[in-house]
C-alpha positions in Angstrom: -18.1 -1.3 30.9 -14.5 -0.5 30.4 -12.0 -2.8 33.2 -9.5 -0.8 35.9 -7.6 -3.4 36.1 -7.2 -4.2 32.7 -6.2 -0.9 32.1 -4.0 -0.1 35.0 -2.0 -3.8 35.5 -3.3 -5.4 31.9 -4.2 -8.7 33.8 -2.4 -12.0 32.5 -6.3 -13.0 32.0 -7.6 -10.4 30.9 -5.4 -10.2 28.7 -5.3 -13.6 27.5 -9.8 -12.5 26.7 -8.5 -9.5 24.5 -6.2 -11.9 23.0 -8.3 -15.1 22.4 -10.9 -12.0 20.7 -8.7 -10.5 18.2 -7.1 -14.5 17.5 -11.0 -14.4 16.5 -10.9 -12.1 14.7 -8.6 -13.0 12.8 -9.8 -16.3 12.0 -13.6 -15.1 10.7 -11.9 -12.4 8.7 -13.0 -13.7 5.3 -16.5 -14.2 6.2 -16.8 -10.4 6.6 -18.2 -9.1 3.1 -18.5 -5.1 3.5 -15.3 -2.4 5.2 -18.1 -1.6 7.3 -18.3 -5.1 9.5 -14.2 -5.4 9.8 -14.1 -1.8 11.0 -17.4 -2.7 13.3 -16.5 -5.8 14.5 -12.6 -5.0 15.5 -14.5 -1.6 17.5 -16.9 -4.5 19.0 -13.6 -5.8 20.5 -11.6 -3.4 21.2 -13.9 -0.6 22.8 -15.7 -4.0 24.9 -11.5 -3.8 27.0 -10.1 -0.6 26.1 -10.8 2.7 25.6 -10.7 2.7 22.5 -12.0 3.2 19.0 -11.3 2.1 15.3 -11.3 6.1 13.2 -10.4 3.9 10.6 -8.5 2.7 7.3 -6.2 4.4 4.9 -4.5 2.8 1.8 -1.5 5.3 1.3 -1.7 6.7 -2.6 1.9 6.0 -4.4 3.0 8.8 -3.5 3.2 12.3 -2.3 0.6 14.0 -5.0 -1.3 11.1 -4.3 -3.4 12.8 -1.7 -6.0 14.4 -3.3 -6.9 11.4 -5.4 -7.9 9.7 -2.2 -11.7 9.1 -0.8 -14.2 7.9 1.3 -14.9 4.1 0.3 -12.1 3.3 -2.2 -8.9 4.2 -0.4 -10.0 6.0 2.7 -12.9 4.1 5.0 -14.5 5.0 8.6 -16.0 3.7 11.3 -19.7 4.7 11.6 -19.0 6.7 15.4 -15.9 9.1 13.9 -17.2 12.1 15.0 -19.2 14.5 12.6 -17.9 17.0 10.4 -14.0 15.5 11.4 -13.4 13.4 8.2 -15.1 16.8 6.5 -12.6 19.6 8.3 -9.4 16.9 7.9 -9.6 17.0 4.2 -10.7 20.8 4.2 -6.8 21.2 5.8 -4.6 18.5 4.9 -4.3 19.9 1.5 -0.8 21.1 0.9 0.5 20.3 4.7 2.5 18.0 6.5 0.6 14.8 8.8 3.3 13.7 11.5 0.6 10.9 12.1 0.6 9.7 8.5 4.2 11.0 7.5 5.3 8.5 11.0 3.3 5.5 9.4 3.9 5.6 5.9 7.9 5.7 6.6 7.8 3.1 10.1 6.9 -0.4 11.2 6.1 0.6 14.8 2.8 1.3 16.4 2.5 5.2 17.8 -0.5 6.9 19.8 -0.9 10.4 18.7 0.6 12.4 21.5 4.3 9.8 21.5 4.6 11.0 18.1 4.0 14.9 19.6 7.0 14.2 21.6 8.5 12.4 19.1 8.4 15.7 16.0 7.1 19.1 18.5 5.5 20.0 16.0 4.9 23.9 16.6 2.2 26.2 14.2 0.5 25.3 11.5 2.4 21.8 11.9 0.2 21.1 15.2 -3.9 20.9 13.0 -3.8 17.0 12.8 -3.6 17.5 17.4 -6.1 21.0 17.1 -8.3 19.6 14.7 -8.9 16.0 16.8 -8.9 18.2 20.2 -11.7 20.2 18.2 -13.6 16.8 17.7 -12.9 15.1 21.1 -10.6 12.2 20.3 -7.9 12.8 23.7 -6.0 10.3 21.7 -5.1 7.2 19.3 -3.2 4.8 17.8 -2.0 5.1 14.8 -1.1 1.4 13.2 1.0 1.1 9.8 0.5 -1.9 7.8 3.2 -2.1 5.6 3.8 1.4 4.1 0.9 0.6 2.5 -2.6 1.2 5.0 -2.6 2.7 8.5 -5.2 0.9 10.6 -6.6 3.9 13.5 -8.0 4.7 16.7 -8.6 7.3 19.2 -9.7 7.6 22.5 -10.7 10.6 25.3 -8.1 9.8 26.9 -3.9 9.5 26.9 -3.1 6.1 25.6 0.5 6.3 26.8 0.2 4.3 29.5 -2.7 2.6 29.1 -2.0 0.5 25.7 0.6 -1.4 27.6 3.4 -3.1 24.8 1.1 -6.3 25.0 -2.0 -4.7 24.1 0.2 -2.7 21.9 1.1 -6.2 20.3 -2.2 -7.9 19.5 -4.1 -4.5 17.9 -1.4 -4.2 15.9 -1.9 -8.1 14.0 -5.0 -7.6 14.1 -5.4 -4.1 12.5 -3.3 -6.2 10.1 -5.8 -8.3 9.4 -8.6 -5.5 8.7 -6.3 -4.2 6.7 -6.1 -7.3 3.9 -9.5 -7.7 4.1 -10.1 -4.2 3.5 -7.8 -4.2 0.0 -9.6 -7.4 -0.8 -13.1 -6.0 0.1 -11.7 -2.5 -1.6 -9.6 -3.5 -4.8 -7.9 -2.2 -7.2 -8.0 1.6 -6.9 -6.5 3.2 -10.1 -6.8 6.8 -8.9 -4.4 6.4 -5.6 -1.5 6.7 -7.2 -2.3 10.7 -9.0 -0.6 12.8 -10.7 3.4 12.4 -10.7 5.8 14.9 -11.9 7.4 13.8 -15.3 11.5 15.2 -14.7 14.3 13.7 -16.9 17.4 11.6 -15.8 18.9 14.5 -16.4 16.6 16.7 -13.9 16.4 14.0 -11.5 20.0 14.0 -11.3 20.6 17.5 -11.1 17.5 17.2 -7.8 19.7 14.9 -6.2 23.2 17.2 -6.2 21.0 19.7 -5.2 19.3 17.8 -2.0 22.9 17.0 -0.7 24.2 20.1 -0.9 25.6 20.7 -4.5 26.1 24.5 -5.5 25.8 25.3 -9.3 29.6 24.9 -10.1 29.5 22.0 -7.8 27.0 20.0 -9.8 28.2 21.0 -12.9 30.9 19.2 -12.4 29.7 16.2 -11.2 28.3 16.0 -14.0 30.6 17.3 -16.7 28.0 20.2 -18.1 28.0 23.9 -18.6 26.2 26.0 -15.2 24.6 27.4 -17.9 23.0 24.1 -18.7 22.5 23.5 -14.8 20.5 26.4 -14.5 18.4 25.1 -16.8 17.4 21.5 -15.8 16.8 23.4 -12.3 14.4 25.6 -14.1 12.3 22.8 -15.7 11.9 21.0 -12.6 10.8 24.2 -10.7 8.2 24.3 -12.9 7.0 20.7 -13.5 6.8 20.2 -9.9 5.4 23.8 -9.5 7.6 25.5 -6.6 9.6 28.1 -7.0 12.8 28.1 -6.3 15.7 24.9 -6.4 15.9 23.9 -2.6 12.1 23.9 -3.3 12.2 21.6 -5.7 14.2 19.5 -4.2 12.2 18.8 -0.9 9.5 18.1 -3.5 11.4 15.9 -5.6 12.1 13.8 -1.8 8.8 13.9 -1.2 7.4 12.4 -3.8 9.9 10.2 -3.7 11.9 10.8 -7.5 14.0 10.8 -5.7 16.4 8.7 -2.8 
């Protein structure tokens, strides 16, 4: 049963108890022999004190194109009590779509609740799909903990968490999530498939796209690189073909998404 005093006020004694159990988890993490044990042990600790369940962990692909190659047991590890059907539908809907939660987890070291991410990004239309899908399966809110830009460990709840998860509890959960991700990395070993496909652009093509991303027009780019305008157009067409896009703006955006250009 969840302690209402912990949920509302997080008294020192209850926080100390949660901390002690999470510290014990970290100290014996090396004894856990399977990914299921890693997630289930963490779940048992947090769900005892908070309206929080472990969703799972994901190891990010090296580049954006690698998302299509990740799979359960290699780069994705789900807790056994994740609502049935959620993962299959998530995979089907996520292809080629923007996920604010995963974007923030990969680009930030701070943990945010899903409702906080909604307020930060204010997604509209199709970009609301992760939130709407979670609601469909009874996941009202969640907490995503990024680990070094390589992993994210996520939790979910049937309640809005912004006012429930005070900063002390978040810090403890975040630390435990780091230990969980490190152990999952050890147990899973290397996953070559997570590298995915990567467009092979030439240095000139990359240079052109870098200037396009900064707002450069064909004439400006040609002058900056000391090339003719037709040569610049040729480089752009080749880059568009390699990236599978149809115009220069999309090409520059895709190159940025795949971290091909800074």
